[in-house]
N, CA, C, O and the ligand as a Tripos MOL2 file, in Angstrom:
@<TRIPOS>MOLECULE
protein
  289   287    73     0     0
PROTEIN
NO_CHARGES

@<TRIPOS>ATOM
      1 N         114.9400  167.6020   85.7950 N.3       1 MET1
      2 CA        115.4310  168.7680   85.1770 C.3       1 MET1
      3 C         116.9030  168.5660   84.4220 C.2       1 MET1
      4 O         117.1570  169.1190   83.3520 O.2       1 MET1
      5 N         117.8030  167.7300   85.0990 N.am      2 LEU2
      6 CA        119.0390  167.4570   84.7540 C.3       2 LEU2
      7 C         119.0720  166.5840   83.4390 C.2       2 LEU2
      8 O         119.9650  166.7500   82.6090 O.2       2 LEU2
      9 N         118.1020  165.6780   83.2790 N.am      3 GLU3
     10 CA        118.0400  164.7340   82.0360 C.3       3 GLU3
     11 C         117.7660  165.8760   80.7740 C.2       3 GLU3
     12 O         118.2940  165.7340   79.6710 O.2       3 GLU3
     13 N         116.8000  167.1070   81.1300 N.am      4 GLN4
     14 CA        116.5210  167.9130   80.2870 C.3       4 GLN4
     15 C         117.7130  168.7320   79.7230 C.2       4 GLN4
     16 O         117.8140  169.1200   78.5590 O.2       4 GLN4
     17 N         118.6580  168.9470   80.7950 N.am      5 ILE5
     18 CA        119.9150  169.7120   80.5860 C.3       5 ILE5
     19 C         120.7740  169.0300   79.6400 C.2       5 ILE5
     20 O         121.4500  169.6640   78.8290 O.2       5 ILE5
     21 N         120.7800  167.5240   79.7200 N.am      6 GLU6
     22 CA        121.5780  166.8010   78.8300 C.3       6 GLU6
     23 C         121.1130  166.8430   77.5180 C.2       6 GLU6
     24 O         121.9370  166.8700   76.6030 O.2       6 GLU6
     25 N         119.7610  166.8540   77.2560 N.am      7 ARG7
     26 CA        119.2180  167.1140   75.9070 C.3       7 ARG7
     27 C         119.3140  168.2320   75.3530 C.2       7 ARG7
     28 O         119.4860  168.3750   74.1430 O.2       7 ARG7
     29 N         119.1950  169.3180   76.3260 N.am      8 TYR8
     30 CA        119.4260  170.7350   75.8630 C.3       8 TYR8
     31 C         120.9290  170.8790   75.3620 C.2       8 TYR8
     32 O         121.1450  171.4710   74.3040 O.2       8 TYR8
     33 N         121.9590  170.3490   76.1050 N.am      9 LEU9
     34 CA        123.1620  170.3920   75.7470 C.3       9 LEU9
     35 C         123.4870  169.7430   74.2670 C.2       9 LEU9
     36 O         124.2850  170.2480   73.4770 O.2       9 LEU9
     37 N         122.7480  168.5640   74.0290 N.am     10 ASP10
     38 CA        122.9260  167.8510   72.8340 C.3      10 ASP10
     39 C         122.0480  168.5150   71.7190 C.2      10 ASP10
     40 O         122.1260  168.0890   70.5670 O.2      10 ASP10
     41 N         121.3150  169.4250   72.0040 N.am     11 GLY11
     42 CA        120.4350  170.0810   70.9500 C.3      11 GLY11
     43 C         119.4100  169.1660   70.7530 C.2      11 GLY11
     44 O         119.0330  169.0770   69.5850 O.2      11 GLY11
     45 N         118.8910  168.5060   71.5150 N.am     12 GLU12
     46 CA        117.7790  167.5010   71.1490 C.3      12 GLU12
     47 C         116.4210  168.1100   71.5450 C.2      12 GLU12
     48 O         115.4350  167.5530   71.0620 O.2      12 GLU12
     49 N         116.2250  169.1510   72.3360 N.am     13 LEU13
     50 CA        114.9890  169.6610   72.9200 C.3      13 LEU13
     51 C         114.4020  170.5330   71.7060 C.2      13 LEU13
     52 O         115.0850  171.1780   70.9090 O.2      13 LEU13
     53 N         113.0040  170.4270   71.7200 N.am     14 GLU14
     54 CA        112.1630  171.2130   70.8210 C.3      14 GLU14
     55 C         112.3720  172.7150   71.3820 C.2      14 GLU14
     56 O         112.6110  172.9500   72.5670 O.2      14 GLU14
     57 N         112.2610  173.6090   70.4720 N.am     15 PRO15
     58 CA        112.5990  174.9290   70.6020 C.3      15 PRO15
     59 C         111.9980  175.7330   71.9440 C.2      15 PRO15
     60 O         112.6640  176.5210   72.6150 O.2      15 PRO15
     61 N         110.7220  175.4030   72.1750 N.am     16 ALA16
     62 CA        109.9730  175.9030   73.3690 C.3      16 ALA16
     63 C         110.7880  175.3770   74.6290 C.2      16 ALA16
     64 O         111.1450  176.1990   75.4730 O.2      16 ALA16
     65 N         111.0440  174.2390   74.7560 N.am     17 LEU17
     66 CA        111.5130  173.5760   75.8890 C.3      17 LEU17
     67 C         113.0780  174.0240   75.9710 C.2      17 LEU17
     68 O         113.5970  174.0640   77.0860 O.2      17 LEU17
     69 N         113.7250  174.3100   74.9940 N.am     18 HIS18
     70 CA        115.0680  174.8130   74.8310 C.3      18 HIS18
     71 C         115.1180  175.9560   75.3420 C.2      18 HIS18
     72 O         116.2030  176.2200   75.8600 O.2      18 HIS18
     73 N         114.1460  176.9360   75.4010 N.am     19 ALA19
     74 CA        114.3640  178.2110   75.8230 C.3      19 ALA19
     75 C         113.9780  178.2580   77.3890 C.2      19 ALA19
     76 O         114.3670  179.0850   78.2130 O.2      19 ALA19
     77 N         113.0530  177.0840   77.6070 N.am     20 GLU20
     78 CA        112.7020  177.0290   79.1070 C.3      20 GLU20
     79 C         113.8620  176.6780   79.9850 C.2      20 GLU20
     80 O         114.0770  177.1900   81.0840 O.2      20 GLU20
     81 N         114.6010  175.7450   79.3940 N.am     21 VAL21
     82 CA        115.8290  175.2770   80.0280 C.3      21 VAL21
     83 C         116.8500  176.3750   80.2410 C.2      21 VAL21
     84 O         117.4420  176.5950   81.2980 O.2      21 VAL21
     85 N         116.9890  177.0740   79.0360 N.am     22 HIS22
     86 CA        118.0230  178.0200   79.0670 C.3      22 HIS22
     87 C         117.5350  179.2760   79.9610 C.2      22 HIS22
     88 O         118.3980  180.0520   80.3700 O.2      22 HIS22
     89 N         116.3520  179.4680   80.2350 N.am     23 ALA23
     90 CA        115.9940  180.4250   81.2470 C.3      23 ALA23
     91 C         116.2030  180.0310   82.6090 C.2      23 ALA23
     92 O         116.5480  180.8460   83.4660 O.2      23 ALA23
     93 N         115.9770  178.6150   82.8840 N.am     24 HIS24
     94 CA        116.1690  178.0330   84.0270 C.3      24 HIS24
     95 C         117.5280  178.2650   84.4690 C.2      24 HIS24
     96 O         117.7500  178.8490   85.5300 O.2      24 HIS24
     97 N         118.5230  177.8060   83.6530 N.am     25 LEU25
     98 CA        119.8780  177.8910   83.8380 C.3      25 LEU25
     99 C         120.3980  179.1720   84.1950 C.2      25 LEU25
    100 O         121.3520  179.2170   84.9720 O.2      25 LEU25
    101 N         119.9390  180.1400   83.7680 N.am     26 ALA26
    102 CA        120.2340  181.4630   83.8170 C.3      26 ALA26
    103 C         119.9560  181.9400   85.4870 C.2      26 ALA26
    104 O         120.6450  182.7620   86.0910 O.2      26 ALA26
    105 N         118.9620  181.3200   85.9530 N.am     27 GLY27
    106 CA        118.5540  181.6890   87.5050 C.3      27 GLY27
    107 C         118.8670  180.5740   88.2660 C.2      27 GLY27
    108 O         118.5050  180.7540   89.4280 O.2      27 GLY27
    109 N         119.4370  179.3990   88.0750 N.am     28 CYS28
    110 CA        119.5200  178.2850   89.0450 C.3      28 CYS28
    111 C         120.9630  178.0820   89.2130 C.2      28 CYS28
    112 O         121.3770  177.6870   88.1230 O.2      28 CYS28
    113 N         121.9040  178.1590   90.0320 N.am     29 GLY29
    114 CA        123.1010  178.1550   90.1990 C.3      29 GLY29
    115 C         123.5690  176.3830   89.9330 C.2      29 GLY29
    116 O         124.3660  176.0580   89.0530 O.2      29 GLY29
    117 N         123.0160  175.5590   90.7130 N.am     30 PRO30
    118 CA        123.3300  174.0720   90.6970 C.3      30 PRO30
    119 C         123.1340  173.6970   89.3160 C.2      30 PRO30
    120 O         124.0820  173.1220   88.7800 O.2      30 PRO30
    121 N         122.0210  173.9220   88.5840 N.am     31 CYS31
    122 CA        121.7460  173.4770   87.3270 C.3      31 CYS31
    123 C         122.7720  174.2230   86.1920 C.2      31 CYS31
    124 O         123.2090  173.7090   85.1620 O.2      31 CYS31
    125 N         122.9780  175.3810   86.6240 N.am     32 SER32
    126 CA        124.0870  175.9430   85.5720 C.3      32 SER32
    127 C         125.3630  175.3240   85.7070 C.2      32 SER32
    128 O         125.9510  174.8940   84.7150 O.2      32 SER32
    129 N         125.8940  175.2360   86.9860 N.am     33 SER33
    130 CA        127.2400  174.4820   87.0430 C.3      33 SER33
    131 C         127.3000  173.1430   86.4860 C.2      33 SER33
    132 O         128.3030  172.6690   85.9520 O.2      33 SER33
    133 N         126.0500  172.4790   86.6470 N.am     34 HIS34
    134 CA        125.7430  171.0130   86.2020 C.3      34 HIS34
    135 C         126.0290  171.1240   84.7510 C.2      34 HIS34
    136 O         126.8930  170.3770   84.2910 O.2      34 HIS34
    137 N         125.3790  172.0120   83.9200 N.am     35 SER35
    138 CA        125.3390  172.1730   82.6680 C.3      35 SER35
    139 C         126.7850  172.5920   82.0800 C.2      35 SER35
    140 O         127.1470  172.2390   80.9580 O.2      35 SER35
    141 N         127.4100  173.2160   82.7640 N.am     36 GLU36
    142 CA        128.8120  173.6980   82.2710 C.3      36 GLU36
    143 C         129.6720  172.3230   82.5540 C.2      36 GLU36
    144 O         130.4670  171.8810   81.7250 O.2      36 GLU36
    145 N         129.4760  171.8450   83.5310 N.am     37 PHE37
    146 CA        130.2960  170.4360   83.8200 C.3      37 PHE37
    147 C         130.0140  169.4110   82.5920 C.2      37 PHE37
    148 O         130.9660  168.8450   82.0530 O.2      37 PHE37
    149 N         128.7950  169.2080   82.2020 N.am     38 GLN38
    150 CA        128.5360  168.4590   81.1260 C.3      38 GLN38
    151 C         128.9870  168.8990   80.0240 C.2      38 GLN38
    152 O         129.4120  168.0630   79.2280 O.2      38 GLN38
    153 N         129.0170  170.0300   79.7380 N.am     39 ARG39
    154 CA        129.5030  170.7760   78.4060 C.3      39 ARG39
    155 C         130.9470  170.4690   78.0090 C.2      39 ARG39
    156 O         131.4240  170.1200   76.9300 O.2      39 ARG39
    157 N         131.6160  170.7520   79.4520 N.am     40 ARG40
    158 CA        133.2200  170.5510   79.3580 C.3      40 ARG40
    159 C         133.6200  168.8630   79.1740 C.2      40 ARG40
    160 O         134.5130  168.4650   78.4260 O.2      40 ARG40
    161 N         132.9240  168.1540   79.8580 N.am     41 LEU41
    162 CA        132.9580  166.7530   79.7250 C.3      41 LEU41
    163 C         132.7930  166.3040   78.3100 C.2      41 LEU41
    164 O         133.6050  165.5210   77.8170 O.2      41 LEU41
    165 N         131.7630  166.7730   77.6280 N.am     42 LYS42
    166 CA        131.5520  166.4350   76.1870 C.3      42 LYS42
    167 C         132.7360  166.8730   75.3330 C.2      42 LYS42
    168 O         133.2350  166.1640   74.4600 O.2      42 LYS42
    169 N         133.1750  168.1940   75.6820 N.am     43 GLU43
    170 CA        134.0570  168.7170   74.8370 C.3      43 GLU43
    171 C         135.6490  167.7420   75.0460 C.2      43 GLU43
    172 O         136.4600  167.4630   74.1640 O.2      43 GLU43
    173 N         135.6900  167.4460   76.2890 N.am     44 LEU44
    174 CA        136.9670  166.8270   76.5500 C.3      44 LEU44
    175 C         136.9270  165.5290   76.1320 C.2      44 LEU44
    176 O         138.0350  165.0540   75.8870 O.2      44 LEU44
    177 N         135.8510  164.7050   75.9530 N.am     45 LEU45
    178 CA        135.7090  163.4110   75.3010 C.3      45 LEU45
    179 C         135.7450  163.5390   73.8150 C.2      45 LEU45
    180 O         136.2990  162.6060   73.2330 O.2      45 LEU45
    181 N         135.2720  164.4970   73.0920 N.am     46 ARG46
    182 CA        135.2630  164.7780   71.6970 C.3      46 ARG46
    183 C         136.8580  165.0440   71.3470 C.2      46 ARG46
    184 O         137.3310  164.6190   70.2920 O.2      46 ARG46
    185 N         137.5600  165.6900   72.1950 N.am     47 GLU47
    186 CA        138.8390  165.7960   71.8770 C.3      47 GLU47
    187 C         139.7750  164.5250   71.9860 C.2      47 GLU47
    188 O         140.6940  164.3100   71.1950 O.2      47 GLU47
    189 N         139.4770  163.7890   72.9440 N.am     48 LYS48
    190 CA        140.1570  162.6080   73.2280 C.3      48 LYS48
    191 C         140.1370  161.6950   72.1910 C.2      48 LYS48
    192 O         141.1360  161.2370   71.6350 O.2      48 LYS48
    193 N         138.6460  161.3620   71.8650 N.am     49 CYS49
    194 CA        138.1800  160.1790   70.9890 C.3      49 CYS49
    195 C         138.1030  160.7340   69.6340 C.2      49 CYS49
    196 O         138.0610  159.9280   68.7050 O.2      49 CYS49
    197 N         138.0730  162.1630   69.3490 N.am     50 GLY50
    198 CA        138.1580  162.6260   68.1070 C.3      50 GLY50
    199 C         136.9320  162.1420   67.3050 C.2      50 GLY50
    200 O         137.0420  161.8930   66.1040 O.2      50 GLY50
    201 N         135.7150  162.0030   67.9920 N.am     51 CYS51
    202 CA        134.3620  161.3980   67.3210 C.3      51 CYS51
    203 C         133.2670  162.3560   68.2610 C.2      51 CYS51
    204 O         133.4600  162.8530   69.3700 O.2      51 CYS51
    205 N         132.1870  162.4080   67.4830 N.am     52 ASP52
    206 CA        131.0170  162.9690   68.0380 C.3      52 ASP52
    207 C         130.1240  162.1860   69.2220 C.2      52 ASP52
    208 O         129.4910  162.6650   70.1630 O.2      52 ASP52
    209 N         130.3370  160.6590   68.7660 N.am     53 GLU53
    210 CA        129.5560  159.8170   69.6140 C.3      53 GLU53
    211 C         130.5040  159.4160   70.7090 C.2      53 GLU53
    212 O         131.6890  159.2070   70.4480 O.2      53 GLU53
    213 N         129.9610  159.2880   72.0820 N.am     54 VAL54
    214 CA        130.8090  158.8180   73.0720 C.3      54 VAL54
    215 C         130.2380  157.4880   73.6700 C.2      54 VAL54
    216 O         129.0990  157.4130   74.1320 O.2      54 VAL54
    217 N         131.0270  156.5590   73.6290 N.am     55 PRO55
    218 CA        130.5150  155.2350   74.2280 C.3      55 PRO55
    219 C         130.0560  155.6100   75.4760 C.2      55 PRO55
    220 O         130.6500  156.4120   76.1960 O.2      55 PRO55
    221 N         128.8930  154.9910   75.7910 N.am     56 PRO56
    222 CA        128.0740  155.1790   77.1520 C.3      56 PRO56
    223 C         128.7500  154.7070   78.2330 C.2      56 PRO56
    224 O         128.6580  155.3100   79.3020 O.2      56 PRO56
    225 N         129.5370  153.5460   78.1100 N.am     57 GLY57
    226 CA        130.2910  153.0830   79.2350 C.3      57 GLY57
    227 C         131.5270  153.9910   79.5750 C.2      57 GLY57
    228 O         132.0520  154.0450   80.6870 O.2      57 GLY57
    229 N         131.8880  154.6380   78.5520 N.am     58 LEU58
    230 CA        133.2570  155.4140   78.6910 C.3      58 LEU58
    231 C         132.8930  156.8810   79.6150 C.2      58 LEU58
    232 O         133.6380  157.3720   80.4630 O.2      58 LEU58
    233 N         131.6530  157.3660   79.2270 N.am     59 LEU59
    234 CA        131.0840  158.4820   79.8020 C.3      59 LEU59
    235 C         131.0080  158.2570   81.2440 C.2      59 LEU59
    236 O         131.4960  158.9800   82.1130 O.2      59 LEU59
    237 N         130.3960  157.2630   81.3940 N.am     60 GLU60
    238 CA        130.1360  156.8200   83.0920 C.3      60 GLU60
    239 C         131.4550  156.6940   83.8840 C.2      60 GLU60
    240 O         131.5030  157.1080   85.0420 O.2      60 GLU60
    241 N         132.5950  156.0940   83.2480 N.am     61 ARG61
    242 CA        133.7150  155.9270   83.8150 C.3      61 ARG61
    243 C         134.2690  157.5090   83.9250 C.2      61 ARG61
    244 O         134.5920  157.8640   85.0590 O.2      61 ARG61
    245 N         134.3730  158.2470   83.1060 N.am     62 VAL62
    246 CA        135.0010  159.5160   83.0360 C.3      62 VAL62
    247 C         133.9940  160.3530   84.1580 C.2      62 VAL62
    248 O         134.5430  161.1280   84.9420 O.2      62 VAL62
    249 N         132.9220  160.2200   84.1910 N.am     63 ARG63
    250 CA        132.0330  161.0690   85.2870 C.3      63 ARG63
    251 C         132.5140  160.4990   86.7340 C.2      63 ARG63
    252 O         132.7230  161.3150   87.6310 O.2      63 ARG63
    253 N         132.6700  159.2730   86.9410 N.am     64 ALA64
    254 CA        133.1190  158.6850   88.0860 C.3      64 ALA64
    255 C         134.5220  159.4820   88.5870 C.2      64 ALA64
    256 O         134.7610  159.9770   89.6890 O.2      64 ALA64
    257 N         135.2830  159.4310   87.4900 N.am     65 VAL65
    258 CA        136.7000  159.9080   87.8120 C.3      65 VAL65
    259 C         136.7020  161.3020   88.1180 C.2      65 VAL65
    260 O         137.4530  161.6610   89.0250 O.2      65 VAL65
    261 N         135.9180  162.2620   87.4620 N.am     66 PHE66
    262 CA        135.6660  163.5690   87.7330 C.3      66 PHE66
    263 C         134.8990  163.8570   88.7960 C.2      66 PHE66
    264 O         134.9690  165.0240   89.1830 O.2      66 PHE66
    265 N         134.1360  163.0760   89.4190 N.am     67 SER67
    266 CA        133.2330  163.2000   90.4740 C.3      67 SER67
    267 C         132.2600  164.5120   90.4170 C.2      67 SER67
    268 O         132.5180  165.6010   90.9310 O.2      67 SER67
    269 N         131.2960  164.2320   89.8100 N.am     68 GLU68
    270 CA        130.3960  165.3270   89.5330 C.3      68 GLU68
    271 C         129.8170  166.0140   90.6800 C.2      68 GLU68
    272 O         129.2280  165.4310   91.5900 O.2      68 GLU68
    273 N         130.0430  167.5230   90.5910 N.am     69 PRO69
    274 CA        129.3900  168.4550   91.6340 C.3      69 PRO69
    275 C         128.0360  168.1460   91.8800 C.2      69 PRO69
    276 O         127.3270  167.4360   91.1660 O.2      69 PRO69
    277 N         127.6940  168.7420   92.9800 N.am     70 GLY70
    278 CA        126.0540  168.4280   93.5650 C.3      70 GLY70
    279 C         125.0950  168.5300   92.3870 C.2      70 GLY70
    280 O         125.3720  169.2710   91.4440 O.2      70 GLY70
    281 N         124.0750  167.8730   92.4080 N.am     71 THR71
    282 CA        123.0530  168.0090   91.4910 C.3      71 THR71
    283 C         121.9570  169.1490   91.9330 C.2      71 THR71
    284 O         121.7820  169.4080   93.1230 O.2      71 THR71
    285 N         121.3210  169.7300   91.0130 N.am     72 GLY72
    286 CA        120.3960  170.8640   91.1730 C.3      72 GLY72
    287 C         118.9640  170.4160   91.5020 C.2      72 GLY72
    288 O         118.0770  171.2540   91.6650 O.2      72 GLY72
    289 ZN        117.7540  174.0070   88.7490 Zn       73 ZN73
@<TRIPOS>BOND
     1     1     2 1
     2     2     3 1
     3     3     4 2
     4     3     5 am
     5     5     6 1
     6     6     7 1
     7     7     8 2
     8     7     9 am
     9     9    10 1
    10    10    11 1
    11    11    12 2
    12    11    13 am
    13    13    14 1
    14    14    15 1
    15    15    16 2
    16    15    17 am
    17    17    18 1
    18    18    19 1
    19    19    20 2
    20    19    21 am
    21    21    22 1
    22    22    23 1
    23    23    24 2
    24    23    25 am
    25    25    26 1
    26    26    27 1
    27    27    28 2
    28    27    29 am
    29    29    30 1
    30    30    31 1
    31    31    32 2
    32    31    33 am
    33    33    34 1
    34    34    35 1
    35    35    36 2
    36    35    37 am
    37    37    38 1
    38    38    39 1
    39    39    40 2
    40    39    41 am
    41    41    42 1
    42    42    43 1
    43    43    44 2
    44    43    45 am
    45    45    46 1
    46    46    47 1
    47    47    48 2
    48    47    49 am
    49    49    50 1
    50    50    51 1
    51    51    52 2
    52    51    53 am
    53    53    54 1
    54    54    55 1
    55    55    56 2
    56    55    57 am
    57    57    58 1
    58    58    59 1
    59    59    60 2
    60    59    61 am
    61    61    62 1
    62    62    63 1
    63    63    64 2
    64    63    65 am
    65    65    66 1
    66    66    67 1
    67    67    68 2
    68    67    69 am
    69    69    70 1
    70    70    71 1
    71    71    72 2
    72    71    73 am
    73    73    74 1
    74    74    75 1
    75    75    76 2
    76    75    77 am
    77    77    78 1
    78    78    79 1
    79    79    80 2
    80    79    81 am
    81    81    82 1
    82    82    83 1
    83    83    84 2
    84    83    85 am
    85    85    86 1
    86    86    87 1
    87    87    88 2
    88    87    89 am
    89    89    90 1
    90    90    91 1
    91    91    92 2
    92    91    93 am
    93    93    94 1
    94    94    95 1
    95    95    96 2
    96    95    97 am
    97    97    98 1
    98    98    99 1
    99    99   100 2
   100    99   101 am
   101   101   102 1
   102   102   103 1
   103   103   104 2
   104   103   105 am
   105   105   106 1
   106   106   107 1
   107   107   108 2
   108   107   109 am
   109   109   110 1
   110   110   111 1
   111   111   112 2
   112   111   113 am
   113   113   114 1
   114   114   115 1
   115   115   116 2
   116   115   117 am
   117   117   118 1
   118   118   119 1
   119   119   120 2
   120   119   121 am
   121   121   122 1
   122   122   123 1
   123   123   124 2
   124   123   125 am
   125   125   126 1
   126   126   127 1
   127   127   128 2
   128   127   129 am
   129   129   130 1
   130   130   131 1
   131   131   132 2
   132   131   133 am
   133   133   134 1
   134   134   135 1
   135   135   136 2
   136   135   137 am
   137   137   138 1
   138   138   139 1
   139   139   140 2
   140   139   141 am
   141   141   142 1
   142   142   143 1
   143   143   144 2
   144   143   145 am
   145   145   146 1
   146   146   147 1
   147   147   148 2
   148   147   149 am
   149   149   150 1
   150   150   151 1
   151   151   152 2
   152   151   153 am
   153   153   154 1
   154   154   155 1
   155   155   156 2
   156   155   157 am
   157   157   158 1
   158   158   159 1
   159   159   160 2
   160   159   161 am
   161   161   162 1
   162   162   163 1
   163   163   164 2
   164   163   165 am
   165   165   166 1
   166   166   167 1
   167   167   168 2
   168   167   169 am
   169   169   170 1
   170   170   171 1
   171   171   172 2
   172   171   173 am
   173   173   174 1
   174   174   175 1
   175   175   176 2
   176   175   177 am
   177   177   178 1
   178   178   179 1
   179   179   180 2
   180   179   181 am
   181   181   182 1
   182   182   183 1
   183   183   184 2
   184   183   185 am
   185   185   186 1
   186   186   187 1
   187   187   188 2
   188   187   189 am
   189   189   190 1
   190   190   191 1
   191   191   192 2
   192   191   193 am
   193   193   194 1
   194   194   195 1
   195   195   196 2
   196   195   197 am
   197   197   198 1
   198   198   199 1
   199   199   200 2
   200   199   201 am
   201   201   202 1
   202   202   203 1
   203   203   204 2
   204   203   205 am
   205   205   206 1
   206   206   207 1
   207   207   208 2
   208   207   209 am
   209   209   210 1
   210   210   211 1
   211   211   212 2
   212   211   213 am
   213   213   214 1
   214   214   215 1
   215   215   216 2
   216   215   217 am
   217   217   218 1
   218   218   219 1
   219   219   220 2
   220   219   221 am
   221   221   222 1
   222   222   223 1
   223   223   224 2
   224   223   225 am
   225   225   226 1
   226   226   227 1
   227   227   228 2
   228   227   229 am
   229   229   230 1
   230   230   231 1
   231   231   232 2
   232   231   233 am
   233   233   234 1
   234   234   235 1
   235   235   236 2
   236   235   237 am
   237   237   238 1
   238   238   239 1
   239   239   240 2
   240   239   241 am
   241   241   242 1
   242   242   243 1
   243   243   244 2
   244   243   245 am
   245   245   246 1
   246   246   247 1
   247   247   248 2
   248   247   249 am
   249   249   250 1
   250   250   251 1
   251   251   252 2
   252   251   253 am
   253   253   254 1
   254   254   255 1
   255   255   256 2
   256   255   257 am
   257   257   258 1
   258   258   259 1
   259   259   260 2
   260   259   261 am
   261   261   262 1
   262   262   263 1
   263   263   264 2
   264   263   265 am
   265   265   266 1
   266   266   267 1
   267   267   268 2
   268   267   269 am
   269   269   270 1
   270   270   271 1
   271   271   272 2
   272   271   273 am
   273   273   274 1
   274   274   275 1
   275   275   276 2
   276   275   277 am
   277   277   278 1
   278   278   279 1
   279   279   280 2
   280   279   281 am
   281   281   282 1
   282   282   283 1
   283   283   284 2
   284   283   285 am
   285   285   286 1
   286   286   287 1
   287   287   288 2
@<TRIPOS>SUBSTRUCTURE
     1 MET1         2 RESIDUE 1 A MET
     2 LEU2         6 RESIDUE 1 A LEU
     3 GLU3        10 RESIDUE 1 A GLU
     4 GLN4        14 RESIDUE 1 A GLN
     5 ILE5        18 RESIDUE 1 A ILE
     6 GLU6        22 RESIDUE 1 A GLU
     7 ARG7        26 RESIDUE 1 A ARG
     8 TYR8        30 RESIDUE 1 A TYR
     9 LEU9        34 RESIDUE 1 A LEU
    10 ASP10       38 RESIDUE 1 A ASP
    11 GLY11       42 RESIDUE 1 A GLY
    12 GLU12       46 RESIDUE 1 A GLU
    13 LEU13       50 RESIDUE 1 A LEU
    14 GLU14       54 RESIDUE 1 A GLU
    15 PRO15       58 RESIDUE 1 A PRO
    16 ALA16       62 RESIDUE 1 A ALA
    17 LEU17       66 RESIDUE 1 A LEU
    18 HIS18       70 RESIDUE 1 A HIS
    19 ALA19       74 RESIDUE 1 A ALA
    20 GLU20       78 RESIDUE 1 A GLU
    21 VAL21       82 RESIDUE 1 A VAL
    22 HIS22       86 RESIDUE 1 A HIS
    23 ALA23       90 RESIDUE 1 A ALA
    24 HIS24       94 RESIDUE 1 A HIS
    25 LEU25       98 RESIDUE 1 A LEU
    26 ALA26      102 RESIDUE 1 A ALA
    27 GLY27      106 RESIDUE 1 A GLY
    28 CYS28      110 RESIDUE 1 A CYS
    29 GLY29      114 RESIDUE 1 A GLY
    30 PRO30      118 RESIDUE 1 A PRO
    31 CYS31      122 RESIDUE 1 A CYS
    32 SER32      126 RESIDUE 1 A SER
    33 SER33      130 RESIDUE 1 A SER
    34 HIS34      134 RESIDUE 1 A HIS
    35 SER35      138 RESIDUE 1 A SER
    36 GLU36      142 RESIDUE 1 A GLU
    37 PHE37      146 RESIDUE 1 A PHE
    38 GLN38      150 RESIDUE 1 A GLN
    39 ARG39      154 RESIDUE 1 A ARG
    40 ARG40      158 RESIDUE 1 A ARG
    41 LEU41      162 RESIDUE 1 A LEU
    42 LYS42      166 RESIDUE 1 A LYS
    43 GLU43      170 RESIDUE 1 A GLU
    44 LEU44      174 RESIDUE 1 A LEU
    45 LEU45      178 RESIDUE 1 A LEU
    46 ARG46      182 RESIDUE 1 A ARG
    47 GLU47      186 RESIDUE 1 A GLU
    48 LYS48      190 RESIDUE 1 A LYS
    49 CYS49      194 RESIDUE 1 A CYS
    50 GLY50      198 RESIDUE 1 A GLY
    51 CYS51      202 RESIDUE 1 A CYS
    52 ASP52      206 RESIDUE 1 A ASP
    53 GLU53      210 RESIDUE 1 A GLU
    54 VAL54      214 RESIDUE 1 A VAL
    55 PRO55      218 RESIDUE 1 A PRO
    56 PRO56      222 RESIDUE 1 A PRO
    57 GLY57      226 RESIDUE 1 A GLY
    58 LEU58      230 RESIDUE 1 A LEU
    59 LEU59      234 RESIDUE 1 A LEU
    60 GLU60      238 RESIDUE 1 A GLU
    61 ARG61      242 RESIDUE 1 A ARG
    62 VAL62      246 RESIDUE 1 A VAL
    63 ARG63      250 RESIDUE 1 A ARG
    64 ALA64      254 RESIDUE 1 A ALA
    65 VAL65      258 RESIDUE 1 A VAL
    66 PHE66      262 RESIDUE 1 A PHE
    67 SER67      266 RESIDUE 1 A SER
    68 GLU68      270 RESIDUE 1 A GLU
    69 PRO69      274 RESIDUE 1 A PRO
    70 GLY70      278 RESIDUE 1 A GLY
    71 THR71      282 RESIDUE 1 A THR
    72 GLY72      286 RESIDUE 1 A GLY
    73 ZN73       289 GROUP 0 **** ****
């Protein structure tokens, strides 16, 4: 599910799956907070580096710093 949420946030899911994840987030607290965390993280990184593409290594390091809340 969490992997799908990442792709959902990136807009990579096909429409049917996108709607499915969207519905799940509406009714699932942990997944909802996870998606909110991911979204803020991406926004933050975008501001910091001024680019859309975040280097994978950097993302992992920032995640470690922020200590991600429990998984859904
Ligand atoms: Zn969930």
